[in-house]
N, CA, C and O atoms as CSV, one atom per row, in Angstrom:
chain,resi,resn,atom,element,x,y,z
A,1,UNK,N,N,81.001,81.603,100.635
A,1,UNK,CA,C,81.831,81.927,101.504
A,1,UNK,C,C,83.183,82.691,100.961
A,1,UNK,O,O,83.756,83.515,101.673
A,2,UNK,N,N,83.635,82.363,99.679
A,2,UNK,CA,C,84.846,82.734,99.113
A,2,UNK,C,C,84.526,84.447,99.005
A,2,UNK,O,O,85.363,85.306,99.280
A,3,UNK,N,N,83.137,84.718,98.546
A,3,UNK,CA,C,82.986,86.321,98.418
A,3,UNK,C,C,82.796,86.901,99.446
A,3,UNK,O,O,82.616,88.118,99.396
A,4,UNK,N,N,82.773,86.151,100.819
A,4,UNK,CA,C,83.015,87.048,101.988
A,4,UNK,C,C,84.359,87.303,102.144
A,4,UNK,O,O,84.686,88.391,102.619
A,5,UNK,N,N,85.231,86.466,101.820
A,5,UNK,CA,C,86.796,86.566,102.057
A,5,UNK,C,C,87.189,87.563,101.212
A,5,UNK,O,O,87.939,88.436,101.647
A,6,UNK,N,N,86.770,87.588,99.950
A,6,UNK,CA,C,87.285,88.571,98.876
A,6,UNK,C,C,86.794,89.816,99.422
A,6,UNK,O,O,87.607,90.737,99.507
A,7,UNK,N,N,85.568,90.011,99.819
A,7,UNK,CA,C,85.282,91.323,100.252
A,7,UNK,C,C,86.128,91.865,101.483
A,7,UNK,O,O,86.548,93.019,101.576
A,8,UNK,N,N,86.298,90.926,102.342
A,8,UNK,CA,C,87.173,91.132,103.447
A,8,UNK,C,C,88.479,91.974,103.080
A,8,UNK,O,O,88.900,93.063,103.471
A,9,UNK,N,N,88.921,91.078,102.220
A,9,UNK,CA,C,90.368,91.468,101.772
A,9,UNK,C,C,90.456,92.965,100.825
A,9,UNK,O,O,91.492,93.620,100.711
A,10,UNK,N,N,89.291,93.282,100.268
A,10,UNK,CA,C,89.317,94.549,99.625
A,10,UNK,C,C,89.095,95.589,100.495
A,10,UNK,O,O,89.432,96.745,100.241
A,11,UNK,N,N,88.496,95.212,101.602
A,11,UNK,CA,C,87.988,96.436,102.553
A,11,UNK,C,C,89.343,97.043,103.139
A,11,UNK,O,O,90.154,96.352,103.756
A,12,UNK,N,N,89.498,98.322,102.902
A,12,UNK,CA,C,90.577,99.074,103.514
A,12,UNK,C,C,90.609,100.091,104.494
A,12,UNK,O,O,91.581,100.735,104.889
A,13,UNK,N,N,89.092,100.172,104.932
A,13,UNK,CA,C,88.679,101.319,105.884
A,13,UNK,C,C,89.549,101.086,107.088
A,13,UNK,O,O,89.977,102.102,107.638
A,14,UNK,N,N,89.906,99.829,107.627
A,14,UNK,CA,C,90.564,99.707,108.865
A,14,UNK,C,C,91.989,100.011,108.684
A,14,UNK,O,O,92.570,100.620,109.583
A,15,UNK,N,N,92.627,99.650,107.604
A,15,UNK,CA,C,93.856,100.094,107.358
A,15,UNK,C,C,94.046,101.657,107.264
A,15,UNK,O,O,95.135,102.169,107.522
A,16,UNK,N,N,92.971,102.378,106.895
A,16,UNK,CA,C,93.032,103.897,106.661
A,16,UNK,C,C,92.995,104.458,108.106
A,16,UNK,O,O,93.663,105.443,108.420
A,17,UNK,N,N,92.157,103.770,109.010
A,17,UNK,CA,C,92.108,104.275,110.393
A,17,UNK,C,C,93.114,103.879,111.107
A,17,UNK,O,O,93.284,104.505,112.153
A,18,UNK,N,N,93.952,102.899,110.835
A,18,UNK,CA,C,95.424,102.715,111.525
A,18,UNK,C,C,96.454,103.558,111.130
A,18,UNK,O,O,97.415,103.817,111.855
A,19,UNK,N,N,96.270,104.066,109.836
A,19,UNK,CA,C,97.509,105.036,109.232
A,19,UNK,C,C,97.022,106.403,109.836
A,19,UNK,O,O,97.935,107.116,110.253
A,20,UNK,N,N,95.922,106.825,109.939
A,20,UNK,CA,C,95.533,108.126,110.597
A,20,UNK,C,C,95.846,108.074,112.138
A,20,UNK,O,O,96.223,109.088,112.726
A,21,UNK,N,N,95.690,106.926,112.747
A,21,UNK,CA,C,96.268,106.701,114.319
A,21,UNK,C,C,97.717,106.847,114.228
A,21,UNK,O,O,98.215,107.591,115.074
A,22,UNK,N,N,98.457,106.328,113.430
A,22,UNK,CA,C,99.920,106.201,113.571
A,22,UNK,C,C,100.434,107.716,113.356
A,22,UNK,O,O,101.426,108.155,113.937
A,23,UNK,N,N,99.660,108.454,112.472
A,23,UNK,CA,C,99.997,109.843,111.993
A,23,UNK,C,C,99.909,110.709,113.171
A,23,UNK,O,O,100.716,111.569,113.522
A,24,UNK,N,N,98.617,110.294,113.830
A,24,UNK,CA,C,98.156,111.260,115.004
A,24,UNK,C,C,99.251,110.836,116.277
A,24,UNK,O,O,99.689,111.686,117.052
A,25,UNK,N,N,99.540,109.664,116.338
A,25,UNK,CA,C,100.646,109.323,117.267
A,25,UNK,C,C,102.004,110.047,117.358
A,25,UNK,O,O,102.489,110.589,118.351
A,26,UNK,N,N,102.535,109.942,116.079
A,26,UNK,CA,C,103.697,110.757,115.650
A,26,UNK,C,C,103.740,112.331,115.885
A,26,UNK,O,O,104.719,112.945,116.308
A,27,UNK,N,N,102.636,112.821,115.573
A,27,UNK,CA,C,102.216,114.241,115.802
A,27,UNK,C,C,102.178,114.505,117.260
A,27,UNK,O,O,102.712,115.539,117.661
A,28,UNK,N,N,101.602,113.683,118.117
A,28,UNK,CA,C,101.640,113.728,119.358
A,28,UNK,C,C,103.112,113.880,120.031
A,28,UNK,O,O,103.495,114.678,120.887
A,29,UNK,N,N,103.831,112.806,119.327
A,29,UNK,CA,C,105.096,112.578,120.203
A,29,UNK,C,C,106.160,113.693,119.573
A,29,UNK,O,O,107.164,113.964,120.232
A,30,UNK,N,N,105.971,114.217,118.525
A,30,UNK,CA,C,106.702,115.364,118.254
A,30,UNK,C,C,106.337,116.703,118.891
A,30,UNK,O,O,107.126,117.648,118.916
A,31,UNK,N,N,105.232,116.739,119.353
A,31,UNK,CA,C,104.581,118.049,120.105
A,31,UNK,C,C,105.118,117.749,121.542
A,31,UNK,O,O,105.484,118.750,122.157
A,32,UNK,N,N,105.243,116.426,122.254
A,32,UNK,CA,C,105.737,116.415,123.660
A,32,UNK,C,C,107.469,116.455,123.455
A,32,UNK,O,O,108.110,116.763,124.460
A,33,UNK,N,N,108.040,116.229,122.509
A,33,UNK,CA,C,109.492,116.403,122.590
A,33,UNK,C,C,109.896,117.741,122.355
A,33,UNK,O,O,110.814,118.299,122.956
A,34,UNK,N,N,109.150,118.273,121.414
A,34,UNK,CA,C,109.186,119.958,121.421
A,34,UNK,C,C,109.028,120.791,122.381
A,34,UNK,O,O,109.627,121.846,122.592
A,35,UNK,N,N,107.978,120.153,123.118
A,35,UNK,CA,C,107.572,120.942,124.324
A,35,UNK,C,C,108.556,120.915,125.323
A,35,UNK,O,O,108.971,121.899,125.935
A,36,UNK,N,N,108.969,119.574,125.486
A,36,UNK,CA,C,110.076,119.250,126.421
A,36,UNK,C,C,111.363,119.885,126.315
A,36,UNK,O,O,112.052,120.091,127.314
A,37,UNK,N,N,111.722,120.207,125.151
A,37,UNK,CA,C,113.156,121.111,124.775
A,37,UNK,C,C,112.846,122.334,125.108
A,37,UNK,O,O,113.739,123.003,125.627
A,38,UNK,N,N,111.416,122.991,124.887
A,38,UNK,CA,C,111.188,124.133,125.015
A,38,UNK,C,C,111.113,124.434,126.508
A,38,UNK,O,O,111.456,125.526,126.961
A,39,UNK,N,N,110.674,123.478,127.223
A,39,UNK,CA,C,110.623,123.912,128.626
A,39,UNK,C,C,111.770,123.912,129.373
A,39,UNK,O,O,111.883,124.559,130.415
A,40,UNK,N,N,112.757,123.119,128.829
A,40,UNK,CA,C,114.156,122.894,129.310
A,40,UNK,C,C,114.989,124.330,128.972
A,40,UNK,O,O,115.815,124.809,129.749
A,41,UNK,N,N,114.672,124.842,127.855
A,41,UNK,CA,C,115.190,126.072,127.512
A,41,UNK,C,C,114.643,127.238,128.201
A,41,UNK,O,O,115.415,128.163,128.455
A,42,UNK,N,N,113.497,127.312,128.516
A,42,UNK,CA,C,112.754,128.209,129.075
A,42,UNK,C,C,113.358,128.386,130.724
A,42,UNK,O,O,113.588,129.409,131.369
A,43,UNK,N,N,113.501,126.924,131.087
A,43,UNK,CA,C,114.130,126.816,132.640
A,43,UNK,C,C,115.201,127.414,132.878
A,43,UNK,O,O,115.458,128.156,133.826
A,44,UNK,N,N,116.021,127.017,131.790
A,44,UNK,CA,C,117.703,127.332,132.044
A,44,UNK,C,C,117.695,128.899,131.622
A,44,UNK,O,O,118.551,129.589,132.176
A,45,UNK,N,N,116.991,129.414,130.881
A,45,UNK,CA,C,116.809,131.268,130.711
A,45,UNK,C,C,116.167,131.628,132.058
A,45,UNK,O,O,116.772,132.561,132.586
A,46,UNK,N,N,115.216,131.215,132.714
A,46,UNK,CA,C,114.888,131.782,134.056
A,46,UNK,C,C,115.668,131.645,134.914
A,46,UNK,O,O,115.737,132.541,135.755
A,47,UNK,N,N,116.434,130.624,135.011
A,47,UNK,CA,C,117.476,130.458,135.939
A,47,UNK,C,C,118.633,131.420,136.019
A,47,UNK,O,O,119.065,131.995,137.018
A,48,UNK,N,N,119.066,131.484,134.726
A,48,UNK,CA,C,119.924,132.683,134.454
A,48,UNK,C,C,119.563,133.911,134.882
A,48,UNK,O,O,120.278,134.638,135.572
A,49,UNK,N,N,118.347,134.198,134.448
A,49,UNK,CA,C,117.766,135.593,134.927
A,49,UNK,C,C,117.859,135.956,136.406
A,49,UNK,O,O,118.277,137.017,136.870
A,50,UNK,N,N,117.382,134.860,137.086
A,50,UNK,CA,C,117.160,134.656,138.425
A,50,UNK,C,C,118.549,134.961,139.245
A,50,UNK,O,O,118.573,135.653,140.263
A,51,UNK,N,N,119.683,134.354,138.665
A,51,UNK,CA,C,121.103,134.409,139.253
A,51,UNK,C,C,121.465,135.853,138.931
A,51,UNK,O,O,122.108,136.460,139.787
A,52,UNK,N,N,121.130,136.482,137.796
A,52,UNK,CA,C,121.552,137.957,137.631
A,52,UNK,C,C,120.852,138.836,138.413
A,52,UNK,O,O,121.360,139.842,138.908
A,53,UNK,N,N,119.461,138.431,138.578
A,53,UNK,CA,C,118.965,139.447,139.579
A,53,UNK,C,C,119.371,139.355,140.931
A,53,UNK,O,O,119.423,140.342,141.664
A,54,UNK,N,N,119.722,137.962,141.366
A,54,UNK,CA,C,120.350,137.832,142.861
A,54,UNK,C,C,121.464,138.350,143.195
A,54,UNK,O,O,121.720,138.674,144.355
A,55,UNK,N,N,122.437,138.519,141.996
A,55,UNK,CA,C,123.880,139.006,142.181
A,55,UNK,C,C,123.729,140.793,142.117
A,55,UNK,O,O,124.653,141.531,142.458
A,56,UNK,N,N,122.743,141.161,141.749
A,56,UNK,CA,C,122.681,142.735,141.406
A,56,UNK,C,C,122.512,143.432,142.887
A,56,UNK,O,O,122.432,144.657,142.987
């Protein structure tokens, strides 16, 4: 029985999968924040251009 616990304690494959999952989640979060900021900037730019065209 103690050999089973020792083997379980040495097994790190689950920890590696969790680490990869956390890295993927952080990358996804960075992409969402970046896309949101880019979208807001594009929206303000198009609003500015539309205002200039409307006043012409």
